[in-house]
N, C-alpha and C positions, 0 to 999 in steps of 0.2 A: 292853631292857625285856621282860617277858614277853609272847610272842606276835609280837614283832618277828621280820621275816626277816633273815639276815645273810648276803649274797652273798659267796661267796669264788671267786675266779680264781687259781688258783695250780699250778705244777708240784709233783709229790709231795716231801713234805718234813714233817719232824716237827713244824714250826708248823701244817702244813694239819691235823694231826690234833689239834694244840692247841684250834685254833679249833672244831672238832667239839664238843670236850667243854666248851670253855668258853661256847658257844651254848646246849648244853644246861643247864648249870650256871644259866644266866641265865633260863632258861625260854623263849629265843629257838628259831627255827626256822633251822637250818643249810640253805643253799642252795649247794651246790657246783656249778662249772662245769667242764666239761673244757677244759683248758687249751691244747688244740688249735683251739678255736672261733675265729673271726673276732671283730673288735671289733664289727661289727653285731648278730652272733648273741648275743654276752654281753650287749650294751646292750639285746637284745628280753628276755633273762632276767631282767634289772636290773627293768625296767618291768613285766614280766607277774607278776614276784613281789612288787613292791611294797616292795622291800628298803629298811629304814631303815638299814642298816650295808653298805657294802662294803669287802672285806678283798682287797688285792690284791698279787700278787707285783709288785715294781718291774721284773720283765722285761716287762711289759705295759702300758706308759703309754698306748698308744693304746686299749688295752680299758678302762683306766680312765677315761679321758677320754670315750669314747663312752658307757658306762655313766652316768657323771654327765650329760652332756647329755639321755640318754633319760628317766632316772628323777626324777621331781619328789619323790618321797617320801625321799630321801635325806638323812639327817641327820648321818651320820659315815662318814668314809673313813679307812682305816688300811692302813699300808704293811707287808707283811712282812720287809721288809729295808730296807737304808740308802736313804732318800729324804727327799724334803721333807715335811713334815707329821707326822702321828702315827705312831709306830713299833710295830708289833705287840708288839716284844721289850720295849720301854719300859712300854707299855701292861700286858703280862702281869706283869712284875716288880713293877710298882706295885700291882696289885691282887689278886695270889695271895694267898689265905687271908684276904682281908678281908671278904668277903660270904658268908653262906649260901646254900647252892644252893637256888633257888626251886622250890617245892614243885608238881609237875604230875600231871594225872590220867593215865590210860593211853591217853585219847582225845586227850590234846593233840599238835599237831602237833610233830614233832621234826625231818624233814628234807623238803624239796622234791626229790625224786629226778625230775629232767626226764628224759622220754622222748628217744630220739637224733633224732626228728623226721624218719624217713625216708619219710614219708608225708605231711609237712607240717610246720607249726608245731609245736616242742616243746609238751608238756604237763607241768605240775608234778604229779606223783603225790605224794598227802599220806602220808607214812609217820609214823606215831604212834608214842609210847612204849611204848605196849602191844603194838602189831603187831612193833615191833622187838625186844621181849623174847621173844615167841614164836618169831620168825625166828633168833635167837640160838640159842636152845634146839634149834630143828628142824635148824639147821645142824650144831650140835655132835652131835646125835643121827645125823643121816643122812649128814653129809658126812666129818667128821673125829672119828670116835667114838673115845674114850680118849685125847683130848688133855689134856695137864698143863703144868704149868710147865716143864717139860724139853724141851717142843716148840718149834719157832720155825718161821715163816713167812716166804717170799720174795714181797716185791710187785713184780709186774711189769707192771702194769696202772694205769690213772689212778685215785687213791683216790677220784675224783669219784663213782663208781659202782660195780659189783660188787666191786672190788679194796678200797674202803673198808668195804663190808659184811663182806668176808673178814677185813680187819684188825680191824673191830669183835668179831668172834666168837673172837678169839684173848684178848681181855681178861678174859673171866670166869673163863679157864683159866690166866691168869697167862703165856701164851707170848710170846714175842717177835717182833715183826715187824721184819724186816730190808729196808732200801729199797736200790735201786741208787742209785748217785752222780750219776747224771744222768737227765734226763727222756725219753731214748731208750733201747729196749732195747739191752742190750749183752750178748750171748748168752755171750761169754767170761767176762765179770764175773759174771754171774747164776751160771755153773757154779762159778765161784772161791767165790763166796759160799755157795753150796750147801755145799761141800766144808768151808769154813773155820768155818760157823757149824752145821753139821750140821742143815741145813733137814730138816724133817719133811712140811711141807705148803704147798702154793701154789695159787693161785688164776689160772688162764689163759683165753684163749679159744683157739679150735683153729689161728687162725694163729700164735699166738705158740708155742703148744705145739709144733707144727710146726717152727717156725725153732729152737726151743732143740733138739729132739730131733736135728734132720739138723746141727747145728753141730759142726765137729771137737772143740769144747772138751768135749763131753760125754763123749768118750773119753779126756780127758787129767784128769778130776777125778773124785773118789770121790763119787758121788751115792746110795752104799748108804743113807742115812740116810732118804730119801724114803720117805713111806709113803702120802701122798694127794697126787696131781695132779690137782687138779680143772679140768676145762673145761666151757665154758658160753657162751651168746651166739648159738652157731650150730651146726648139726650139723657133724660131723667127718667128713672124706672117710675112706672104709674104708682105702684105703691108707697114709694118714697114720696113722690109729689103730693099725693093725698095726705099722708102722715104730715108733711110740712105745712099744708094747707090748714091742718086741723090745729096744728100747733102754733102757728104764727099768725094766722087769719089771712084774708085777701091782700097779701102783699108780693106773691111771687112775680116776677117778670123774667121771663126766658128771651135771650136773643140768640140767634144763630150767628155765627159769623167765623172769621179766621184772620190771623194776623196779616194777610196780604189786603183784606179788606177791612181790617183793625173792627171788626165785629159789627159792622154796618151792613148786614144781609138781610134779617127778617127781625120781628119782634112779636111776641104773645105778652100783651100787657095784664096787669092784675085782673082787671074785668073780664078776661077771657080765660080765666082759671076757674076751677071748680072742682068740688070731691063728686059732684054729680056728674057721672060720664056723660049722659044725655045734656047736659048743659054747657060741655067743653069740648072744643075738637081734639079729643084725646090723640097724642102721637104726634100733633102738629107743632112745629116751631114758630108758627105764626104767619105774618103777611109781611110783603117787601117795606124796608125801611124808607122814612121820608127821603125823597131825592134819589133813590135808587131804582133799577129796572133789573128784574129776574125772568128767566126763561129756563124752560127744561127744554134740552136739546137732545136730538138723536145723534147716532153716529155719524150723519151724513152732515150735520151742523143745522138741521132743520127744526122749528120749534114743535114741540109734542102738545097734542090736545090735553085737557084736563083729565087726571087719572092715569096717563101714560107715563111709565117710567122712564128717566133718561138721566142726563148729568145736569145738576144745578148750576148754571151760569149766571153772572152778574156783570152789569157795567154801571158806571156813574162815579162821581167825584170822591167816593171813598175808596176805590180801588187802586192799589199801590201804583208807584212808577214803574215797577219790575224788579227783578233779582239783579242783586250787585254781581258783575262778571258772569253772567250766566245766560248768554244769549239762547241757549239751546232750551232752558227752562222757559224762556220768555216767550219763545216761538210756540210751544205747546200750551202755555197757559192763555196767551192771547188769540189763539187760533179764531178767525172769523170775526173778530173783534170784541169779543166777549171775554170775561175771566173765566176760566174753566175752574170751579172749585175742587173736582175730583169727587164729589160728593154725587151719589145718585138719590133720585128722590122723584116725587110727582106733586102736581097742584090739585086741590079739588075745585069743583065749579065755583067756589067762592074766591078762589085764588090763594088760599090759606097753603103753606108748605108743607110737606111731609119728606123726611129724609129716612130713605130707605138703608142707607150704608155707605161706605167708601166704595168706589169703584174697583179699588186695589183689595178689598175685603170679599166681594162678591166671588162665588165659585160655581164651576158648572158641574152638575151632576147628573149623568145620564142622559146630557144634552139638555138639561134644563137648568136656567139661572136659579140660584138660591142666594138669598139676601139674609146673611146671619142676623142682622138686628132683628128681623120678623120672628125668628126662632128664640131670640134672647127674650123677647119681651113675653111671649108665651110661656117660657120657663121661669119667668120671674113672678109670674102670678101664682105658682106653687108656692105654698105657705113656708116649705122646707128651704127654699131656695133663695139666698142672701144676694149672690152675684152670679152672672152667668156670661160667658164668652164662649162663641161659636167660631170655629175656624175650619177651613176645608184643606184636607190634605190628601195628597196622591193616593188612588185606588186603583187596582188593577182591573177591576170590572167596570167602574162607573166614571173613571176619570179621575174624578176627586169625590170625597165623601166627608161629611162633617163630624167634627168632634165637638161635643159641648165639656167644656171646663167649668165645673159648679163650685161656689163656696156655700156651705150649708149651715143653716139655722139649727138643724137636727137631722138624724139619720133619716135616710129614704132610699127604698130600693129602686134599682134600674127598671123595674117592671112597674112601678108606681109613677115613674117619671114619663116612661112612653105611654102609658095609660092617661096620664095627664094632656099628652098632645094631641091624644086621638080625639078627633073631631073639630080641634082647633086649627091644625095645619094639615095640608096634604101630605101624604104618605113620601114623597119624594123628598121632602123638606127635612125629614126625621134626621136627626144625627145618627151616624151609626155606632156611636157607642158614647157613653160619659166618664168624665175623669172628675174624681174629687181632690180639690187641692184646699189648703188651708187658707190659702189668699192669690189673688191675681196680681201679676207684675203690673206696675202702675209707672209710668212716667213722673218727672217732677211737677207735672200740670195736673196729676190726679186721674189721666187717662190710663185706660187699660190699653197695654202695648201688644197689641196681637202678634206683631213680628215675634217677640219674645215668648208669648203663649205657643205658637207654631214651632218655634226654635225647640222650646223644651219638651212639646210632646214628640218631636221627630227624635230628639235625642234619647228619650226614654221608651221610644217604641220597641 
């Protein structure tokens, strides 16, 4: 029924995309989940969204049972494959072309885009039909201009979030979307598909882009068809950025965004990328997107001048309608008529945007604000460091002190690491100590989960 929420839990598939269009044709709200979530996490989304319909991949019976038990609003459960009960294939075949599309307005909810929940319970960002129309046009103008029916896009991330938006923007231009055969990233298969289908654009996150660029299959397959390789979701380490540019050529597109603004905050196009530090605004995520307004605001809500650090705030037609059933979150997010991203940063005199980090990541050591991302970027210029994560922990003298968790390419001493920071960072920004881990915990979207890093450090202190 119009307005019903349709919860979907599935691996990437053609059927997943069919459920998107079917929900919107019926005037319902699409509520996709990341298939990597646990049964209790999916059950929470089922209950918090008040979903009337559950559609489940049969590979996740425990998730379906947990959602069923938690959600009293459930009226219908559908399986995407062979399973007991109602089948999606049978239902789609029986109902196709039988009912006309339900008419909806531009402010009608279309998609509950759940946040990743890195700082608490996920919140449902309400994306509307009108907002998505703007975002599609904005992405076509700013991210993949000139796309036509002769183009093709490779899907290498879960369609439940950013990759789903990217697949959606191919449709108005008649461009194909090509899916990997399995749910895990297979770099060799990805490069083979890029060659076979002459892929021209793809959406990634920095971790995936780095894995693809550094995989040996990149040298065995023709990837000259690529025009736009988009990365978002987290800053990209400069060393990885340079490597990708050298391997793939001038095709990288960075954008800064979030679910609530559906990616449309800033863009750094291919011609702003370079392996030459002097020719590129290194560390910048680009300039404000078409039709969007951006400001750096201080604690009092006043605009800050260039080079002053404050909260990155935006407004414009790409901003979501609010959070589902969460007026407290809305009041905080829309204070002063701007959408508050929770990210700290600054602009330079040209208007280019630089992200310092999440406001929640900043810590105060000895009375001074410390931004972990700044330290991480310096550590990553050391040839022995593959990944770096800095968090602030309570300290009896300084209030808080930084701990740097590193994943190494080779052995390195602590004195070497401190020596590397000398002259590159003020002493008060130095981490108190280093921890060496085999890997960093990451969310289903490839982001390092600092909450988990902090918890693990505290448990092992």
